[in-house]
Backbone bond lengths (Angstrom), bond angles and torsions (degrees), N, CA, C in turn:
res aa  C-N    CA-C-N  psi(-1)  N-CA   C-N-CA  omega(-1)  CA-C   N-CA-C  phi
1 X - - - 1.456 - - 1.529 110.68 -
2 X 1.313 115.32 155.59 1.464 121.51 179.12 1.523 109.40 -107.74
3 X 1.317 116.10 -178.81 1.457 120.43 176.36 1.527 110.34 -96.05
4 X 1.321 116.98 29.57 1.462 122.18 178.49 1.519 110.34 -56.53
5 X 1.329 116.61 137.81 1.456 122.07 174.72 1.511 109.21 -135.41
6 X 1.327 115.64 145.36 1.455 119.06 178.67 1.527 109.32 -71.70
7 X 1.332 116.45 136.33 1.464 123.23 174.70 1.522 108.38 -106.99
8 X 1.309 117.77 139.40 1.459 120.61 -173.81 1.520 112.15 -131.12
9 X 1.341 114.51 158.76 1.456 122.51 168.74 1.519 107.87 -118.41
10 X 1.327 117.42 136.99 1.457 122.76 -178.28 1.532 110.38 -97.57
11 X 1.344 115.12 143.44 1.463 121.07 179.66 1.528 108.94 -134.71
12 X 1.334 115.44 129.99 1.466 122.07 175.71 1.522 107.97 -93.38
13 X 1.339 116.33 113.80 1.463 121.03 -177.99 1.524 112.03 -102.05
14 X 1.300 116.50 15.64 1.461 120.22 179.93 1.520 110.49 100.18
15 X 1.324 116.61 -93.30 1.469 120.20 -178.86 1.516 112.59 -78.34
16 X 1.329 117.55 -16.24 1.464 121.36 179.98 1.525 110.37 -135.05
17 X 1.325 114.05 161.01 1.455 121.82 175.95 1.522 108.09 -119.74
18 X 1.314 117.14 140.16 1.459 122.72 -176.57 1.522 109.39 -131.05
19 X 1.338 115.56 145.27 1.459 120.76 171.25 1.520 109.03 -121.34
20 X 1.328 116.11 136.12 1.459 122.92 -177.30 1.524 108.45 -121.57
21 X 1.336 116.11 133.01 1.462 119.99 179.12 1.520 109.77 -68.71
22 X 1.317 116.07 139.17 1.464 120.49 176.44 1.521 111.98 -100.60
23 X 1.335 116.91 -11.63 1.467 120.31 -178.71 1.530 112.69 -126.80
24 X 1.332 116.30 27.03 1.464 120.92 176.53 1.516 108.73 -162.64
25 X 1.330 114.92 150.86 1.454 117.26 169.47 1.504 117.79 111.83
26 X 1.340 113.53 -144.15 1.460 129.55 22.04 1.543 113.14 -63.79
27 X 1.316 114.72 138.09 1.463 122.87 179.82 1.527 109.64 -141.83
28 X 1.332 116.04 133.92 1.456 122.37 168.06 1.522 105.53 -102.42
29 X 1.322 117.53 114.23 1.457 121.08 -169.03 1.524 114.00 -95.53
30 X 1.332 118.29 -15.76 1.463 120.52 178.95 1.517 109.46 -151.86
31 X 1.342 115.11 145.02 1.462 121.77 178.22 1.516 106.16 -147.39
32 X 1.340 116.29 115.59 1.459 121.26 -169.94 1.520 110.03 -139.15
33 X 1.313 116.21 132.30 1.450 119.85 169.87 1.515 108.65 -73.76
34 X 1.323 116.72 142.98 1.469 120.70 -174.77 1.523 110.38 -49.70
35 X 1.320 115.57 120.74 1.448 120.99 178.81 1.510 114.95 81.18
36 X 1.342 117.76 1.37 1.457 120.87 -175.70 1.514 112.98 -105.56
37 X 1.321 114.80 -171.51 1.456 122.02 -177.61 1.523 111.03 -81.01
38 X 1.323 116.20 157.54 1.458 121.16 173.83 1.519 108.67 -87.00
39 X 1.310 116.22 128.98 1.461 120.29 -176.64 1.525 113.04 -88.32
40 X 1.312 119.27 -26.01 1.457 119.97 -169.23 1.526 111.96 -85.41
41 X 1.328 115.47 141.30 1.457 121.27 177.62 1.521 110.07 -71.21
42 X 1.331 116.29 144.27 1.458 122.88 174.59 1.523 107.43 -117.88
43 X 1.335 116.63 116.31 1.460 120.85 -170.12 1.514 113.41 -113.17
44 X 1.327 116.36 3.93 1.459 120.44 173.36 1.513 113.56 55.92
45 X 1.342 116.12 -124.69 1.459 122.24 -173.93 1.526 112.63 -99.13
46 X 1.337 118.21 8.74 1.463 120.93 179.04 1.525 109.97 -67.01
47 X 1.332 116.46 150.32 1.455 118.61 -179.76 1.509 112.70 -178.38
48 X 1.331 115.21 -160.92 1.461 123.62 -177.77 1.515 108.44 -126.89
49 X 1.318 116.10 135.67 1.459 120.72 -177.71 1.527 110.95 -106.26
50 X 1.327 116.98 133.16 1.456 121.25 165.37 1.505 118.09 99.11
51 X 1.350 119.88 -17.29 1.451 119.90 -176.81 1.528 112.06 -59.71
52 X 1.317 116.71 -41.88 1.467 120.46 -179.26 1.532 110.54 -116.67
53 X 1.339 116.24 22.81 1.454 120.65 177.64 1.507 114.61 86.38
54 X 1.326 117.59 -6.45 1.463 122.52 178.40 1.517 109.26 -141.39
55 X 1.322 116.33 169.54 1.467 121.27 -179.37 1.524 109.34 -77.75
56 X 1.345 115.97 127.99 1.458 121.39 177.74 1.531 108.84 -103.02
57 X 1.332 117.15 121.05 1.459 121.99 -179.90 1.527 110.26 -89.56
58 X 1.331 115.80 132.75 1.466 119.87 177.91 1.527 111.19 -68.61
59 X 1.316 117.30 -40.27 1.475 125.41 -179.34 1.526 111.51 66.25
60 X 1.340 116.98 -53.01 1.455 121.19 -176.67 1.512 111.27 103.30
61 X 1.326 116.03 -178.25 1.454 121.21 179.98 1.513 112.44 77.00
62 X 1.324 115.19 -145.95 1.467 122.06 -173.88 1.522 109.76 -114.94
63 X 1.339 115.80 135.91 1.462 119.97 -177.42 1.522 110.15 -141.28
64 X 1.327 115.05 170.05 1.461 123.34 174.75 1.520 108.28 -117.53
65 X 1.332 115.64 126.79 1.458 122.21 174.65 1.523 109.49 -119.05
66 X 1.336 113.71 172.34 1.462 121.18 173.52 1.519 108.70 -105.95
67 X 1.318 117.23 131.81 1.465 121.94 173.40 1.531 108.13 -100.05
68 X 1.354 116.60 152.91 1.460 128.57 3.12 1.520 111.80 -78.13
69 X 1.344 115.37 170.81 1.456 121.12 -177.79 1.523 109.96 -79.63
70 X 1.323 115.35 108.25 1.468 123.55 176.94 1.518 106.06 -124.31
71 X 1.343 119.12 112.05 1.464 120.37 -170.28 1.517 115.34 -48.77
72 X 1.337 118.13 -43.86 1.466 120.14 -176.57 1.522 112.33 -65.47
73 X 1.343 116.99 -22.36 1.468 121.71 178.91 1.527 110.33 -99.96
74 X 1.328 115.16 -50.05 1.459 120.85 -173.28 1.518 112.49 -61.30
75 X 1.324 116.84 -40.37 1.462 120.51 -173.81 1.523 113.25 -97.40
76 X 1.330 116.53 27.81 1.449 119.12 169.04 1.534 108.69 -64.40
77 X 1.325 118.45 126.54 1.467 119.96 -178.38 1.527 112.21 -56.51
78 X 1.332 115.16 141.60 1.467 120.10 177.35 1.527 110.88 -125.67
79 X 1.349 115.87 29.89 1.460 120.35 -177.75 1.529 111.61 -93.66
80 X 1.326 115.40 54.56 1.465 121.42 175.37 1.523 108.76 -129.35
81 X 1.321 116.30 168.68 1.464 120.59 -174.75 1.523 111.71 -61.05
82 X 1.328 115.33 144.91 1.458 122.12 174.38 1.521 108.79 -117.36
83 X 1.313 115.57 166.45 1.459 121.33 177.62 1.526 108.90 -99.42
84 X 1.329 117.04 123.43 1.465 122.84 179.39 1.518 108.42 -119.04
85 X 1.329 116.20 121.82 1.470 121.11 -178.69 1.522 108.31 -127.83
86 X 1.327 117.01 122.12 1.461 122.00 174.22 1.520 108.61 -97.51
87 X 1.343 116.42 128.64 1.456 120.81 -178.63 1.524 110.49 -134.14
88 X 1.327 116.73 -170.28 1.462 120.57 -174.03 1.522 113.23 -67.98
89 X 1.331 117.84 -20.60 1.459 120.72 -177.88 1.526 113.40 -102.21
90 X 1.329 117.74 -10.94 1.455 119.82 -179.28 1.519 111.99 152.52
91 X 1.327 115.49 -139.03 1.460 122.20 -175.35 1.519 108.87 -129.62
92 X 1.317 116.56 132.41 1.464 122.22 175.03 1.525 108.65 -113.63
93 X 1.332 115.42 134.48 1.465 121.45 179.78 1.522 108.03 -129.26
94 X 1.316 117.33 130.78 1.467 121.69 -178.75 1.520 109.89 -132.29
95 X 1.328 115.10 133.53 1.452 120.88 172.92 1.516 110.47 -91.13
96 X 1.331 115.48 -161.70 1.458 121.00 -179.80 1.521 109.62 -114.87
97 X 1.320 118.63 155.07 1.469 120.70 -174.52 1.531 112.05 -58.92
98 X 1.345 115.04 140.91 1.457 120.15 172.95 1.529 109.00 -81.25
99 X 1.336 119.80 -177.93 1.467 120.45 -177.04 1.525 114.85 -58.71
100 X 1.355 118.00 -22.79 1.465 120.71 175.91 1.522 112.70 -87.24
101 X 1.331 116.50 -4.12 1.458 120.28 -178.08 1.510 113.88 88.57
102 X 1.334 117.97 10.24 1.469 121.73 -179.81 1.527 109.29 -88.57
103 X 1.337 115.63 129.19 1.458 122.30 -179.51 1.519 109.68 -109.53
104 X 1.332 116.69 138.91 1.466 123.06 179.94 1.532 109.67 -100.28
105 X 1.340 115.47 136.56 1.461 122.03 -178.43 1.528 110.27 -133.51
106 X 1.351 116.14 147.42 1.461 123.65 164.76 1.516 108.05 -117.36
107 X 1.329 116.66 140.71 1.463 122.20 164.08 1.521 106.47 -124.06
108 X 1.331 117.63 123.24 1.461 122.79 -170.20 1.520 108.82 -121.14
109 X 1.324 116.22 131.93 1.468 121.32 177.76 1.526 108.39 -141.79
110 X 1.327 116.69 155.44 1.463 121.87 178.21 1.519 109.68 -112.85
111 X 1.346 117.04 133.30 1.463 123.78 177.24 1.524 107.05 -132.21
112 X 1.349 116.26 101.95 1.463 121.36 -174.30 1.538 109.71 56.11
113 X 1.342 118.05 -124.18 1.466 120.48 -179.74 1.517 112.96 -87.66
114 X 1.325 117.27 5.36 1.459 121.48 -174.65 1.530 111.72 -106.15
115 X 1.317 115.61 134.58 1.458 122.16 174.38 1.523 108.27 -104.31
116 X 1.335 115.92 121.36 1.464 121.45 -177.31 1.527 107.85 -100.39
117 X 1.328 116.20 120.50 1.465 121.72 -178.91 1.529 107.88 -118.70
118 X 1.321 115.55 108.23 1.473 120.29 175.03 1.522 108.58 -92.69
119 X 1.329 116.06 124.74 1.457 123.26 177.34 1.520 107.96 -102.20
120 X 1.310 116.65 132.93 1.461 119.83 -174.77 1.522 110.08 -136.46
121 X 1.336 115.61 128.24 1.460 122.36 171.31 1.516 107.92 -103.98
122 X 1.324 117.23 123.14 1.462 122.48 -178.54 1.531 108.37 -116.31
123 X 1.311 116.05 126.80 1.468 120.49 179.69 1.519 109.58 -88.76
124 X 1.321 116.05 102.06 1.461 121.76 175.57 1.525 111.95 -98.81
125 X 1.331 116.15 10.88 1.455 120.56 -178.15 1.510 113.01 -91.72
126 X 1.337 117.40 -176.28 1.468 121.80 -174.54 1.520 114.64 -89.93
127 X 1.363 117.83 -9.65 1.461 120.10 -173.26 1.526 110.51 -131.77
128 X 1.334 115.41 156.29 1.460 120.60 176.29 1.526 110.33 -66.04
129 X 1.328 116.08 138.96 1.463 122.68 -179.35 1.523 108.26 -121.85
130 X 1.334 116.66 129.29 1.461 121.74 175.38 1.524 108.22 -91.24
131 X 1.327 116.90 115.34 1.459 119.61 -173.30 1.518 110.37 -159.73
132 X 1.324 115.56 168.36 1.464 122.10 175.12 1.517 109.18 -137.68
133 X 1.324 118.78 143.16 1.468 120.48 176.37 1.526 110.37 -70.56
134 X 1.332 115.64 140.99 1.463 122.39 -171.13 1.520 107.26 -139.14
135 X 1.324 116.57 105.06 1.469 122.67 -174.74 1.521 109.51 -100.32
136 X 1.341 116.55 124.79 1.461 122.54 -170.54 1.524 109.70 -126.30
137 X 1.333 115.79 126.88 1.450 121.83 176.52 1.520 109.15 -114.28
138 X 1.349 116.67 120.47 1.457 121.79 178.38 1.525 109.56 -95.27
139 X 1.337 114.83 129.07 1.455 122.11 -175.42 1.526 109.58 -123.79
140 X 1.321 118.45 149.72 1.466 120.48 -175.44 1.522 111.78 -76.27
141 X 1.333 117.71 156.75 1.467 119.71 172.73 1.524 110.60 -58.93
142 X 1.328 114.65 158.27 1.457 119.28 177.03 1.510 114.60 114.98
143 X 1.335 117.38 -8.10 1.458 121.30 179.82 1.515 111.92 -119.43
144 X 1.327 114.83 -170.51 1.464 122.13 -179.53 1.513 109.77 -131.21
145 X 1.340 116.57 123.95 1.465 121.07 174.49 1.519 109.49 -82.08
146 X 1.319 115.63 140.76 1.463 121.97 177.92 1.519 108.45 -121.99
147 X 1.335 116.26 117.85 1.461 123.10 176.85 1.515 107.12 -111.18
148 X 1.332 118.44 98.40 1.466 119.47 -175.19 1.527 111.25 -68.32
149 X 1.317 115.53 143.16 1.464 121.98 -179.67 1.518 109.82 -110.79
150 X 1.319 115.48 160.93 1.462 121.34 175.28 1.520 108.30 -75.20
151 X 1.314 116.62 112.33 1.461 120.35 -179.17 1.527 112.07 -91.19
152 X 1.340 117.43 -25.36 1.450 120.48 -175.76 1.534 111.28 -73.39
153 X 1.338 118.47 142.88 1.471 120.29 176.28 1.523 111.01 -68.01
154 X 1.315 115.77 156.82 1.466 121.12 179.21 1.520 111.87 -101.88
155 X 1.316 117.30 -2.75 1.464 121.68 175.08 1.520 108.56 -135.63
156 X 1.318 117.31 161.15 1.457 121.70 -173.20 1.524 112.49 -62.05
157 X 1.322 116.54 -35.73 1.458 120.02 -177.55 1.528 112.94 -84.41
158 X 1.315 116.69 -13.49 1.451 120.05 -178.87 1.514 114.09 70.56
159 X 1.322 117.14 31.42 1.461 121.59 -176.85 1.526 113.26 -103.17
160 X 1.337 118.20 -14.38 1.466 121.01 -177.05 1.525 110.69 -93.42
161 X 1.343 117.10 151.64 1.473 119.19 178.63 1.522 110.95 -65.97
162 X 1.336 115.80 148.29 1.463 119.29 -175.89 1.516 113.66 -125.97
163 X 1.361 118.55 8.43 1.466 119.62 179.70 1.524 109.66 -160.51
164 X 1.328 114.29 158.88 1.460 120.65 175.15 1.529 109.19 -126.26
165 X 1.318 116.18 159.59 1.454 122.31 177.06 1.521 108.08 -129.54
166 X 1.341 116.49 128.44 1.458 122.16 178.19 1.528 107.69 -105.30
167 X 1.335 116.42 131.78 1.457 121.66 -172.81 1.524 109.64 -126.72
168 X 1.329 116.98 133.03 1.461 122.14 178.07 1.535 109.45 -86.09
169 X 1.336 118.60 154.10 1.464 121.26 -169.82 1.519 115.02 -63.32
170 X 1.320 119.17 -23.05 1.460 121.51 -179.34 1.525 112.52 -91.35
171 X 1.329 117.66 8.06 1.459 122.23 -174.60 1.525 111.85 -92.58
172 X 1.317 115.75 129.09 1.460 122.89 172.44 1.522 107.61 -100.08
173 X 1.335 116.64 110.01 1.460 119.75 -178.22 1.528 112.20 -70.05
174 X 1.318 116.73 -9.11 1.453 120.41 173.90 1.513 113.31 -94.56
175 X 1.326 117.67 7.22 1.468 121.14 -179.27 1.532 110.35 -60.20
176 X 1.320 117.35 144.63 1.470 119.33 -176.73 1.522 113.84 -66.44
177 X 1.333 117.21 -16.17 1.475 119.35 -178.75 1.528 113.15 -75.81
178 X 1.330 118.62 -20.47 1.467 121.46 -172.04 1.523 110.84 -99.31
179 X 1.336 115.81 133.24 1.457 121.99 172.45 1.522 108.43 -129.45
180 X 1.330 116.05 129.47 1.460 121.21 178.99 1.524 108.93 -102.56
181 X 1.337 115.99 117.54 1.454 121.32 176.19 1.506 110.96 -112.23
182 X 1.313 117.14 172.75 1.458 119.89 -176.82 1.523 112.19 -71.97
183 X 1.342 117.32 -24.59 1.461 119.33 -179.09 1.519 113.03 -122.65
184 X 1.341 118.53 5.40 1.465 120.90 179.65 1.523 110.26 -167.30
185 X 1.329 114.28 153.97 1.449 122.64 166.29 1.529 106.26 -107.53
186 X 1.323 117.23 133.93 1.460 119.96 175.61 1.519 109.60 -116.28
187 X 1.333 115.37 146.79 1.459 122.72 178.80 1.514 107.75 -131.71
188 X 1.318 116.52 121.48 1.454 121.34 179.14 1.530 109.85 -80.40
189 X 1.319 116.02 133.54 1.457 121.21 176.41 1.521 109.85 -86.50
190 X 1.337 116.22 83.94 1.455 120.44 -177.24 1.528 110.61 -100.42
191 X 1.321 115.76 171.59 1.465 122.02 176.66 1.528 111.44 -100.59
192 X 1.326 116.81 15.76 1.464 119.95 175.78 1.528 109.43 -66.38
193 X 1.308 116.87 133.17 1.464 121.56 -175.12 1.533 109.64 -73.75
194 X 1.300 116.19 98.65 1.465 123.91 -179.25 1.514 106.74 -172.36
195 X 1.331 116.76 172.65 1.458 119.34 173.86 1.518 109.75 -143.71
196 X 1.310 114.91 153.24 1.459 121.38 -179.18 1.524 108.93 -158.03
197 X 1.336 115.27 156.25 1.455 120.71 174.29 1.515 109.35 -152.60
198 X 1.332 115.20 135.21 1.457 122.01 175.60 1.520 108.31 -134.73
199 X 1.334 116.90 162.60 1.454 121.40 178.27 1.510 111.18 -153.08
200 X 1.318 115.66 163.19 1.457 122.17 177.00 1.519 108.69 -156.95
201 X 1.324 115.50 165.70 1.463 119.80 174.45 1.526 109.28 -68.89
202 X 1.321 115.56 139.83 1.463 121.56 -178.59 1.525 109.65 -79.51
203 X 1.331 117.47 91.54 1.462 122.39 -178.71 1.516 113.17 -96.26
204 X 1.327 117.59 -20.30 1.463 120.31 -175.07 1.521 112.33 -106.31
205 X 1.347 117.54 -7.73 1.453 120.08 172.73 1.514 115.78 92.12
206 X 1.351 118.57 -20.53 1.463 119.40 -173.34 1.526 111.37 -137.23
207 X 1.333 114.47 162.05 1.454 124.83 168.94 1.524 106.40 -135.23
208 X 1.337 117.47 160.48 1.460 119.27 -177.13 1.518 110.80 -148.80
209 X 1.338 114.74 158.21 1.458 122.33 172.95 1.518 107.17 -131.54
210 X 1.323 116.06 116.64 1.461 122.16 -176.96 1.518 108.47 -97.59
211 X 1.325 116.02 126.61 1.461 121.03 179.79 1.525 108.44 -142.96
212 X 1.348 114.71 121.00 1.465 120.98 -175.43 1.527 109.41 57.59
213 X 1.309 118.86 -123.04 1.465 120.41 -175.73 1.529 112.49 -107.96
214 X 1.348 116.25 27.09 1.459 120.42 178.00 1.528 109.70 -138.69
215 X 1.320 115.01 159.28 1.463 120.88 175.63 1.520 109.04 -132.81
216 X 1.334 116.17 128.51 1.461 122.31 170.64 1.523 106.97 -86.40
217 X 1.326 116.34 123.76 1.464 122.51 -176.98 1.517 109.23 -119.48
218 X 1.347 116.40 135.46 1.465 118.46 171.54 1.518 109.97 -132.61
219 X 1.336 113.30 131.62 1.465 122.10 175.97 1.525 109.79 -100.35
220 X 1.322 115.83 152.64 1.468 122.47 167.82 1.528 106.92 -149.24
221 X 1.312 116.90 174.94 1.459 120.17 -175.77 1.519 111.39 -60.69
222 X 1.330 115.87 137.35 1.459 121.04 174.99 1.530 109.19 -60.99
223 X 1.305 115.85 145.35 1.469 123.21 -175.88 1.533 111.56 -52.42
224 X 1.331 115.62 132.40 1.462 122.97 179.70 1.531 108.38 -100.10
225 X 1.324 117.22 109.26 1.466 120.72 -175.98 1.520 113.06 -68.54
226 X 1.321 118.04 -14.69 1.461 120.42 178.62 1.530 111.77 -87.32
227 X 1.338 117.97 -6.54 1.463 122.31 -177.37 1.526 110.32 -103.23
228 X 1.332 115.23 165.22 1.465 122.15 176.14 1.528 108.31 -106.55
229 X 1.332 115.52 127.45 1.462 121.73 178.57 1.528 109.72 -113.26
230 X 1.331 117.23 154.53 1.467 119.43 172.98 1.534 110.79 -68.22
231 X 1.310 116.14 171.86 1.467 123.34 168.02 1.530 112.73 56.76
232 X 1.345 115.69 49.84 1.471 121.88 176.15 1.523 112.34 57.09
233 X 1.322 115.94 30.42 1.461 119.91 175.25 1.519 115.16 85.10
234 X 1.328 118.09 16.23 1.466 121.37 -178.52 1.524 109.96 -84.24
235 X 1.325 116.88 86.92 1.470 120.53 -179.36 1.523 112.45 -78.66
236 X 1.323 118.52 -13.37 1.466 124.20 168.30 1.518 108.38 -120.65
237 X 1.332 117.42 135.34 1.456 121.20 -178.33 1.520 110.18 -141.33
238 X 1.343 114.90 154.49 1.460 121.19 176.80 1.518 109.04 -138.30
239 X 1.331 116.25 125.35 1.460 123.22 175.60 1.521 108.62 -118.22
240 X 1.347 116.65 143.58 1.464 119.30 172.00 1.524 110.06 -144.98
241 X 1.322 114.11 147.62 1.450 122.28 164.04 1.517 106.67 -142.11
242 X 1.340 117.39 -167.66 1.453 120.19 -174.40 1.524 113.50 -71.03
243 X 1.348 118.54 -11.32 1.459 121.67 -175.65 1.518 113.65 -99.45
244 X 1.316 117.66 -30.76 1.465 121.33 -174.72 1.525 109.72 -165.56
245 X 1.315 114.55 168.95 1.468 122.82 171.64 1.517 107.54 -126.50
246 X 1.333 116.69 142.17 1.465 121.06 -178.73 1.525 111.19 -117.63
247 X 1.332 115.85 133.83 1.459 123.17 166.02 1.524 107.56 -104.06
248 X 1.326 116.43 124.41 1.458 120.95 -170.45 1.532 110.33 -128.61
249 X 1.325 116.56 137.61 1.460 121.77 172.06 1.523 108.84 -122.93
250 X 1.332 115.98 147.89 1.462 121.40 179.97 1.513 110.24 -130.98
251 X 1.347 114.64 144.16 1.447 120.92 172.40 1.516 110.64 -94.11
252 X 1.329 117.61 174.43 1.466 120.73 177.76 1.525 112.05 -65.88
253 X 1.324 115.31 158.04 1.456 121.66 175.65 1.526 109.44 -68.73
254 X 1.334 115.92 134.82 1.461 121.95 177.62 1.522 109.33 -122.55
255 X 1.326 115.61 140.69 1.469 120.56 169.92 1.524 106.22 -88.89
256 X 1.310 115.63 96.50 1.460 122.46 -166.61 1.525 110.11 -90.46
257 X 1.322 115.42 100.07 1.457 120.93 179.28 1.525 110.17 -73.41
258 X 1.333 117.42 157.72 1.470 119.96 178.03 1.530 111.58 -52.06
259 X 1.318 115.78 131.81 1.455 121.58 179.71 1.510 114.47 89.48
260 X 1.336 118.01 -8.90 1.457 121.17 -177.44 1.525 111.76 -98.33
261 X 1.341 114.85 165.77 1.459 121.06 -177.79 1.520 110.16 -136.73
262 X 1.330 115.99 156.51 1.458 122.11 170.92 1.522 107.86 -130.85
263 X 1.339 117.19 146.34 1.462 120.59 -172.72 1.529 111.49 -127.96
264 X 1.301 114.64 156.86 1.462 124.04 173.11 1.524 106.30 -142.66
265 X 1.325 116.79 123.67 1.458 120.92 -178.18 1.527 110.07 -108.91
266 X 1.330 115.62 132.17 1.453 122.54 170.85 1.524 108.68 -115.81
267 X 1.336 115.73 150.38 1.461 122.18 173.03 1.526 107.33 -122.28
268 X 1.334 115.70 127.26 1.467 121.50 -175.97 1.518 111.26 -112.03
269 X 1.316 114.75 151.95 1.454 120.86 167.09 1.516 108.19 -156.25
270 X 1.330 116.36 165.33 1.461 122.48 173.82 1.523 107.55 -119.03
271 X 1.325 115.42 122.46 1.463 122.57 -176.10 1.525 109.02 -102.71
272 X 1.332 116.37 130.64 1.461 120.84 174.51 1.527 109.51 -80.35
273 X 1.316 115.83 133.68 1.465 121.81 177.36 1.520 106.52 -120.03
274 X 1.318 116.45 109.08 1.462 119.45 -172.77 1.531 111.63 -115.79
275 X 1.316 117.48 -76.08 1.462 120.70 -171.90 1.533 112.31 -103.17
276 X 1.339 117.20 29.26 1.462 120.59 177.51 1.517 108.97 -149.21
277 X 1.309 116.45 170.72 1.457 119.91 178.93 1.521 110.12 -77.15
278 X 1.343 115.56 155.76 1.465 119.61 176.41 1.521 110.30 -61.08
279 X 1.333 117.36 -36.96 1.467 120.60 -179.69 1.523 110.53 -59.14
280 X 1.325 117.40 -45.75 1.465 120.02 -179.37 1.522 111.61 -67.83
281 X 1.330 117.07 -38.72 1.464 120.22 179.89 1.524 110.86 -64.92
282 X 1.340 116.86 -42.91 1.458 120.58 -177.59 1.530 111.62 -76.87
283 X 1.320 117.78 -26.40 1.464 120.83 -178.49 1.523 112.03 -62.36
284 X 1.320 116.93 -23.01 1.463 120.58 -179.19 1.525 113.02 -84.52
285 X 1.327 117.28 -6.81 1.460 119.10 -176.86 1.527 110.85 -66.39
286 X 1.331 117.48 133.96 1.472 120.20 176.85 1.520 111.10 -78.98
287 X 1.354 116.12 173.26 1.463 120.73 179.37 1.525 112.47 -70.68
288 X 1.307 117.58 -18.98 1.459 121.41 171.87 1.525 107.86 -148.27
289 X 1.328 118.03 151.70 1.472 119.95 -177.26 1.523 111.12 -64.03
290 X 1.303 115.24 147.71 1.468 121.14 -175.49 1.518 111.62 -57.46
291 X 1.340 115.84 124.73 1.448 121.51 174.24 1.505 115.21 81.62
292 X 1.341 118.05 5.83 1.470 121.26 -179.73 1.517 109.44 -123.86
293 X 1.323 116.30 125.19 1.464 120.90 179.24 1.521 110.16 -89.31
294 X 1.334 116.08 136.34 1.455 121.58 177.18 1.523 109.37 -122.23
C-alpha cells in the first residue's frame, strides 16, 4: 500500500456543504447540512486487491458505478484526477474513460433545500455497451437505513401480492440488523462483522438513512415496469457490513451505442428530526421532492 490520500474541494451550496474528490471518482466525499453532522463514510485507503488486476480504493462517500456488477469491470480503480468545473448552473465533474471507453459524470445543482445530482454514463468507446447507471452512497455505522415499501394493495380485494424482495447469496434474512415492517424495511448500520444486501423495486421514490436527529434522504425515479433493470428488478438496494452501509439506486439497462449516454438523477436533502419519531417524519415524504420532476 502507498500513502495515497483523497484530496477534496469544498463547495457551499447554501443550506448544505459538499466536498468533491479531485483525485478520485467522480466522488462526493462529504454532504453536510449547515452546522450538522457529516453523513458520508470516509474509508481512506481501504479497498480490494486483485479483482481488476489492481488495488481498488473504496474512498467512501458517493460514487457512480456501472451495473451489473462484474468484478473485472466494476472494480477498475478510479483513484486518478477528475475534472471539476463550477459554472452558473452548478458543478460538473468528469472522470476518465474506463477500459470500455465509458466515462462517468456528475452534474450538481441546488434548488432550495434540495441537491440535484445527475449521474451520466457516456460511451466514448468503439462498441455498444449494455449497462445501467448505479448510484451508491456509503454511510457510516451508527444509523438506520429506511427502504419504504408499497403498502397499498394492487387490487380492490387486497388479495394479490404488491412487492418483491431481492436477496444476495451472502445475506441472512434472520440477521439482527434487518426489520421487516408493513410499510418499510429497516437495516441497522452496525459494526457487527458480517455482510448482507437486499433490494426491491423503487415504488415510493425515496430511501433514507437516519442518524441521531437527522435523516439523509435521496429520491430517484419511481420504478418503470416497462423497462428492464439489473439485479432482478431491484432499482433500490441496501448493502451493509461492519465498515459502512450503502444506499443504492439503479436506472434501467441501456444499450449504449458509441457517442450515447444514459442518466440517473437523484435528489438529496437532510431532514431535521426533533420532537417526533423518524417514522412519522419520513412518512410525510412525497414520491418526488416538491417542484422537481424525476
